[in-house]
Backbone as numpy.savetxt, mean C-alpha at the origin, in Angstrom:
# Nx Ny Nz CAx CAy CAz Cx Cy Cz
-1.97 6.47 21.21 -1.95 5.47 20.17 -2.06 6.15 18.81
-1.20 5.78 17.86 -1.25 6.30 16.51 -2.07 5.33 15.67
-3.00 5.89 14.89 -3.87 5.04 14.07 -3.82 5.49 12.63
-3.87 4.52 11.71 -4.10 4.79 10.29 -5.52 4.38 10.02
-6.35 5.31 9.65 -7.75 4.99 9.40 -7.90 4.53 7.96
-8.59 3.36 7.72 -8.71 2.85 6.36 -9.68 3.67 5.52
-9.50 3.59 4.21 -10.41 4.23 3.28 -9.78 5.43 2.62
-10.54 6.09 1.79 -10.02 7.20 1.00 -9.58 8.37 1.85
-10.20 8.57 3.00 -9.87 9.72 3.84 -8.86 9.36 4.92
-7.92 8.48 4.62 -6.94 8.06 5.62 -6.26 9.25 6.27
-6.13 9.16 7.53 -5.42 10.17 8.31 -4.61 9.43 9.37
-3.45 9.96 9.67 -2.68 9.46 10.80 -3.06 10.34 11.97
-3.60 9.73 13.01 -4.08 10.52 14.14 -3.58 9.92 15.45
-3.45 10.78 16.43 -3.19 10.34 17.78 -4.54 10.20 18.46
-4.83 9.02 18.98 -6.15 8.79 19.55 -6.02 8.17 20.93
-6.88 8.64 21.84 -6.96 8.05 23.16 -7.77 6.77 23.10
-7.85 6.03 24.20 -8.56 4.74 24.20 -10.04 4.85 23.83
-10.73 5.89 24.30 -12.15 6.02 24.00 -12.37 6.32 22.52
-11.59 7.26 21.97 -11.71 7.58 20.55 -11.34 6.36 19.70
-10.31 5.63 20.08 -9.90 4.43 19.37 -11.04 3.42 19.33
-11.67 3.17 20.47 -12.77 2.21 20.53 -13.95 2.67 19.68
-14.28 3.95 19.75 -15.39 4.49 18.97 -15.12 4.38 17.47
-13.92 4.76 17.05 -13.57 4.68 15.64 -13.61 3.24 15.15
-13.08 2.33 15.92 -13.10 0.92 15.54 -14.53 0.43 15.39
-15.40 0.78 16.32 -16.79 0.35 16.26 -17.49 0.92 15.03
-17.33 2.21 14.78 -17.98 2.85 13.63 -17.48 2.23 12.33
-16.17 2.09 12.19 -15.62 1.52 10.96 -16.06 0.07 10.77
-16.08 -0.70 11.84 -16.51 -2.09 11.75 -17.95 -2.19 11.28
-18.82 -1.35 11.83 -20.22 -1.37 11.43 -20.40 -0.92 9.98
-19.64 0.10 9.57 -19.74 0.56 8.19 -19.29 -0.51 7.21
-18.17 -1.13 7.49 -17.64 -2.14 6.59 -18.51 -3.38 6.59
-18.99 -3.79 7.75 -19.88 -4.96 7.82 -21.15 -4.70 7.03
-21.69 -3.50 7.12 -22.89 -3.16 6.36 -22.63 -3.20 4.87
-21.49 -2.72 4.45 -21.16 -2.76 3.02 -21.01 -4.18 2.53
-20.33 -5.04 3.31 -20.13 -6.42 2.90 -21.46 -7.15 2.78
-22.38 -6.90 3.70 -23.66 -7.58 3.67 -24.49 -7.15 2.47
-24.35 -5.93 2.03 -25.12 -5.44 0.91 -24.44 -5.71 -0.43
-23.23 -6.29 -0.38 -22.52 -6.56 -1.61 -21.89 -5.31 -2.21
-21.79 -4.24 -1.42 -21.22 -2.99 -1.91 -19.90 -2.71 -1.23
-19.10 -3.75 -0.98 -17.86 -3.59 -0.24 -16.70 -3.13 -1.08
-16.91 -2.79 -2.35 -15.82 -2.34 -3.20 -15.28 -1.01 -2.71
-13.98 -0.84 -2.89 -13.34 0.42 -2.54 -13.22 1.22 -3.82
-13.72 2.43 -3.82 -13.63 3.28 -5.00 -14.64 2.88 -6.06
-14.68 3.68 -7.11 -15.67 3.48 -8.16 -15.32 2.33 -9.10
-14.05 1.92 -9.14 -13.64 0.91 -10.11 -13.81 -0.53 -9.63
-14.15 -0.73 -8.37 -14.31 -2.09 -7.86 -12.98 -2.76 -7.59
-13.06 -3.99 -7.10 -11.86 -4.74 -6.73 -11.81 -6.07 -7.47
-10.62 -6.49 -7.79 -10.40 -7.78 -8.41 -9.57 -8.63 -7.45
-10.06 -9.80 -7.10 -9.34 -10.68 -6.17 -8.39 -11.57 -6.96
-7.11 -11.58 -6.56 -6.08 -12.36 -7.24 -5.08 -12.87 -6.20
-4.27 -13.85 -6.60 -3.23 -14.37 -5.71 -1.87 -13.89 -6.19
-1.04 -13.47 -5.25 0.33 -13.07 -5.56 1.18 -14.34 -5.61
1.84 -14.54 -6.74 2.72 -15.69 -6.90 4.05 -15.43 -6.20
4.68 -14.31 -6.56 5.92 -13.95 -5.87 6.17 -12.45 -5.96
7.06 -11.98 -5.09 7.43 -10.57 -5.02 8.66 -10.34 -5.87
8.59 -9.35 -6.76 9.72 -8.98 -7.61 10.67 -8.07 -6.84
10.10 -7.07 -6.17 10.87 -6.14 -5.35 9.91 -5.43 -4.40
10.30 -4.28 -3.88 9.48 -3.61 -2.88 8.17 -3.06 -3.37
8.03 -2.80 -4.68 6.80 -2.20 -5.19 6.21 -2.93 -6.40
6.66 -4.16 -6.64 6.20 -4.91 -7.80 6.03 -6.38 -7.43
4.92 -6.97 -7.91 4.65 -8.39 -7.66 4.24 -9.09 -8.95
4.40 -10.38 -8.97 3.94 -11.23 -10.07 2.75 -12.01 -9.57
1.65 -11.98 -10.33 0.43 -12.67 -9.93 0.42 -14.10 -10.47
-0.42 -14.93 -9.88 -0.53 -16.32 -10.31 -1.05 -16.45 -11.73
-1.72 -15.40 -12.25 -2.20 -15.44 -13.64 -1.16 -14.93 -14.63
0.06 -14.63 -14.14 1.15 -14.22 -15.01 1.36 -12.72 -15.14
0.40 -11.91 -14.71 0.56 -10.46 -14.80 1.57 -9.96 -13.77
2.26 -8.90 -14.14 3.13 -8.19 -13.22 2.39 -6.93 -12.80
2.32 -6.70 -11.48 1.62 -5.52 -10.96 2.60 -4.59 -10.29
2.56 -3.33 -10.70 3.36 -2.25 -10.09 2.40 -1.45 -9.23
2.72 -1.31 -7.93 1.86 -0.56 -7.02 1.80 0.90 -7.43
0.60 1.44 -7.43 0.42 2.87 -7.68 0.77 3.64 -6.40
1.48 4.76 -6.57 1.66 5.70 -5.48 2.89 5.55 -4.62
3.70 4.53 -4.87 4.88 4.33 -4.04 6.07 3.92 -4.91
7.24 4.39 -4.54 8.48 3.98 -5.18 9.41 3.53 -4.07
9.81 2.27 -4.12 10.73 1.75 -3.10 12.14 1.71 -3.68
13.15 1.70 -2.83 14.53 1.63 -3.32 14.73 0.37 -4.15
15.58 0.48 -5.15 15.82 -0.62 -6.08 16.71 -1.70 -5.48
16.48 -2.92 -5.94 17.41 -4.02 -5.65 18.06 -4.40 -6.97
19.31 -4.82 -6.91 20.09 -5.04 -8.13 19.83 -6.40 -8.77
19.13 -7.29 -8.11 18.87 -8.64 -8.64 20.17 -9.30 -9.09
21.22 -9.12 -8.27 22.51 -9.75 -8.55 23.37 -9.04 -9.58
22.97 -7.85 -10.03 23.71 -7.12 -11.06 24.36 -5.85 -10.51
24.84 -5.88 -9.31 25.48 -4.69 -8.73 25.00 -4.47 -7.31
25.09 -3.20 -6.89 24.72 -2.85 -5.52 23.25 -2.47 -5.43
22.63 -2.90 -4.33 21.25 -2.51 -4.03 21.24 -1.08 -3.51
20.13 -0.37 -3.73 19.94 0.94 -3.11 19.74 0.76 -1.62
20.05 1.80 -0.85 19.84 1.77 0.59 18.37 1.44 0.88
18.14 0.43 1.65 16.84 -0.03 2.12 16.03 -0.79 1.07
16.63 -1.06 -0.09 15.96 -1.86 -1.12 15.67 -3.28 -0.67
16.66 -4.00 -0.15 16.40 -5.37 0.31 15.35 -5.43 1.42
15.38 -4.47 2.33 14.41 -4.44 3.42 12.99 -4.23 2.89
12.85 -3.34 1.90 11.53 -3.10 1.30 11.01 -4.36 0.62
11.88 -5.06 -0.07 11.48 -6.30 -0.75 11.05 -7.37 0.24
11.81 -7.52 1.32 11.47 -8.51 2.34 10.13 -8.17 2.99
9.91 -6.90 3.31 8.65 -6.50 3.92 7.48 -6.76 2.97
7.65 -6.41 1.69 6.60 -6.66 0.70 6.31 -8.16 0.62
7.34 -8.97 0.63 7.18 -10.44 0.59 6.36 -10.91 1.80
6.68 -10.39 2.97 5.94 -10.79 4.18 4.47 -10.39 4.10
4.19 -9.26 3.46 2.81 -8.78 3.35 1.98 -9.59 2.37
2.55 -9.88 1.18 1.67 -10.34 0.09 2.01 -11.67 -0.58
3.24 -12.15 -0.46 3.60 -13.35 -1.23 2.72 -14.54 -0.86
2.12 -15.15 -1.89 1.25 -16.30 -1.70 -0.15 -15.94 -1.21
-0.42 -14.67 -1.02 -1.69 -14.21 -0.45 -2.70 -13.82 -1.52
-3.97 -13.92 -1.15 -5.02 -13.32 -1.96 -5.01 -11.83 -1.68
-5.01 -11.04 -2.73 -5.03 -9.59 -2.60 -6.15 -9.05 -3.48
-6.43 -7.77 -3.33 -7.49 -7.13 -4.09 -6.90 -5.96 -4.87
-7.15 -5.93 -6.16 -6.64 -4.86 -7.01 -7.72 -3.81 -7.23
-7.32 -2.56 -7.09 -8.19 -1.44 -7.43 -7.46 -0.62 -8.47
-8.14 -0.32 -9.55 -7.53 0.40 -10.65 -7.87 1.89 -10.57
-7.00 2.68 -11.18 -7.24 4.11 -11.31 -7.46 4.38 -12.80
-7.08 5.53 -13.31 -7.34 5.88 -14.70 -6.54 5.02 -15.69
-5.22 4.99 -15.52 -4.36 4.20 -16.41 -4.11 2.83 -15.78
-4.34 1.77 -16.54 -4.18 0.41 -16.01 -2.84 -0.22 -16.36
-2.10 0.36 -17.28 -0.80 -0.20 -17.68 0.25 0.89 -17.70
1.49 0.52 -17.36 2.58 1.48 -17.50 3.29 1.22 -18.83
4.33 1.99 -19.09 5.02 1.89 -20.38 5.75 0.57 -20.58
5.92 -0.21 -19.50 6.56 -1.51 -19.59 5.55 -2.65 -19.70
4.26 -2.31 -19.77 3.22 -3.32 -19.87 2.79 -3.91 -18.54
3.27 -3.35 -17.44 2.87 -3.84 -16.12 1.50 -3.28 -15.75
0.72 -4.07 -15.04 -0.56 -3.61 -14.52 -0.31 -2.64 -13.39
-1.00 -1.51 -13.41 -0.91 -0.52 -12.34 -2.14 -0.65 -11.46
-1.93 -0.80 -10.15 -3.08 -0.97 -9.26 -2.73 -0.58 -7.84
-3.78 -0.19 -7.11 -3.68 -0.10 -5.66 -3.96 -1.52 -5.19
-3.09 -2.06 -4.39 -3.24 -3.44 -3.92 -3.64 -3.40 -2.45
-4.73 -4.11 -2.15 -5.27 -4.15 -0.80 -5.13 -5.55 -0.24
-4.83 -5.63 1.06 -4.76 -6.91 1.75 -5.76 -6.91 2.90
-6.15 -8.10 3.32 -7.09 -8.21 4.43 -8.51 -7.98 3.96
-9.41 -7.99 4.93 -10.82 -7.77 4.60 -11.49 -7.05 5.75
-12.68 -6.56 5.49 -13.43 -5.86 6.52 -12.64 -4.72 7.12
-12.69 -4.60 8.44 -12.00 -3.50 9.12 -10.49 -3.66 9.11
-10.00 -4.84 8.72 -8.56 -5.07 8.66 -7.96 -4.82 7.29
-8.75 -4.33 6.34 -8.26 -4.09 4.98 -7.27 -2.93 4.99
-6.12 -3.14 4.30 -5.07 -2.11 4.23 -4.53 -2.03 2.81
-4.12 -0.84 2.42 -3.48 -0.66 1.13 -1.98 -0.90 1.29
-1.41 -1.73 0.44 0.01 -2.06 0.53 0.88 -0.83 0.34
0.57 0.02 -0.63 1.37 1.23 -0.85 1.42 2.09 0.41
0.28 2.26 1.04 0.21 3.06 2.26 1.03 2.43 3.38
0.94 1.13 3.50 1.68 0.41 4.54 3.18 0.57 4.32
3.63 0.43 3.08 5.05 0.61 2.76 5.52 2.02 3.12
4.72 3.02 2.76 5.08 4.41 3.04 5.09 4.71 4.53
4.06 4.26 5.23 3.94 4.54 6.66 5.09 3.94 7.46
5.59 2.80 7.01 6.69 2.13 7.71 8.06 2.56 7.19
8.10 3.46 6.22 9.36 4.01 5.75 10.09 3.15 4.73
9.37 2.33 3.98 10.01 1.48 2.97 10.02 2.11 1.59
9.46 3.31 1.45 9.43 3.94 0.14 9.05 5.40 0.23
8.91 5.97 -0.95 8.60 7.38 -1.11 7.40 7.50 -2.04
6.57 8.51 -1.83 5.40 8.70 -2.69 5.86 8.99 -4.11
5.20 8.33 -5.07 5.44 8.60 -6.48 4.08 8.57 -7.19
3.55 9.73 -7.47 2.25 9.83 -8.13 2.49 10.24 -9.58
1.89 9.50 -10.50 2.00 9.80 -11.92 0.59 10.03 -12.45
0.36 11.23 -12.98 -0.94 11.59 -13.54 -1.35 10.57 -14.59
-2.59 10.20 -14.70 -3.72 10.69 -13.93 -4.04 9.81 -12.71
-3.16 8.88 -12.35 -3.43 7.95 -11.25 -3.10 8.59 -9.90
-4.05 9.37 -9.38 -3.82 10.13 -8.15 -4.97 9.99 -7.14
-5.74 8.94 -7.25 -6.93 8.78 -6.41 -6.63 8.92 -4.92
-5.54 8.34 -4.44 -5.22 8.34 -3.02 -3.99 9.19 -2.69
-3.71 10.20 -3.49 -2.50 11.00 -3.33 -2.35 11.59 -1.93
-3.38 12.23 -1.41 -3.29 12.86 -0.10 -3.02 11.84 0.99
-3.72 10.74 0.96 -3.55 9.69 1.96 -2.12 9.14 1.94
-1.58 8.93 0.75 -0.22 8.39 0.65 0.82 9.42 1.08
0.61 10.68 0.74 1.53 11.73 1.19 1.55 11.83 2.71
0.40 11.68 3.33 0.33 11.72 4.80 1.07 10.55 5.43
0.98 9.38 4.82 1.69 8.20 5.34 3.20 8.42 5.25
3.67 8.97 4.12 5.10 9.25 3.97 5.56 10.30 4.98
4.78 11.35 5.14 5.14 12.41 6.07 5.26 11.87 7.50
4.37 10.98 7.87 4.44 10.37 9.19 5.74 9.59 9.36
6.12 8.83 8.34 7.37 8.06 8.40 8.58 8.98 8.49
8.56 10.05 7.72 9.67 11.02 7.77 9.83 11.61 9.17
8.71 12.06 9.73 8.75 12.67 11.06 9.26 11.71 12.12
8.93 10.43 11.98 9.35 9.43 12.96 10.73 8.87 12.66
11.28 9.19 11.49 12.56 8.62 11.08 12.45 7.12 10.84
11.28 6.69 10.39 11.02 5.26 10.17 11.72 4.77 8.91
12.18 3.55 8.96 12.74 2.89 7.78 13.86 3.66 7.13
13.75 3.86 5.82 14.82 4.52 5.08 15.05 5.95 5.53
14.04 6.59 6.13 14.20 7.97 6.57 15.16 8.08 7.75
15.38 6.99 8.46 16.35 6.99 9.54 17.63 6.25 9.18
17.55 5.35 8.18 18.69 4.49 7.86 19.53 4.98 6.68
18.94 5.74 5.80 19.64 6.15 4.59 20.01 7.63 4.66
21.12 7.94 4.10 21.65 9.30 4.16 20.68 10.35 3.65
20.06 10.14 2.51 19.21 11.18 1.93 17.82 10.64 1.57
17.29 9.75 2.37 15.99 9.18 2.02 16.17 8.25 0.84
15.44 8.49 -0.21 15.49 7.64 -1.39 16.43 8.18 -2.44
């Protein structure tokens, strides 16, 4: 069984049934303890709970409060929005992102820079709660919907995201198997 372990030290590992059960139990107890103490925030910057209004494309969403959020750490193929040809795997990345977050409550975690040059909010976006919490950028990379894109100084989860992309490449997942040259 291949597992993505949540948190800053994410690793893709091959685990047998006993290790899988032990890891699940340990992580569940750790997260439950954090939630009970009110210290369930990921990272030093804390989390902001917001609702996604709609998905713009594979790596950008519009929030119900009007902000546009660009995911930190991932670049998905572009979609043309009716103005030409889509990049290979762009529509698939957008559809997957829509399935993950559209209409959902998500949690934003900020890094050093909170805005990009276009005025979009930059954030790590998390879905789920407790032991089921996942980072959207990592999920997109692990499933082959994008490529790592780290821009200084926002590099908090760089290693974890690079490992997710490498796993997708090795498996030929998503664009790594469908597109001629990746992204």
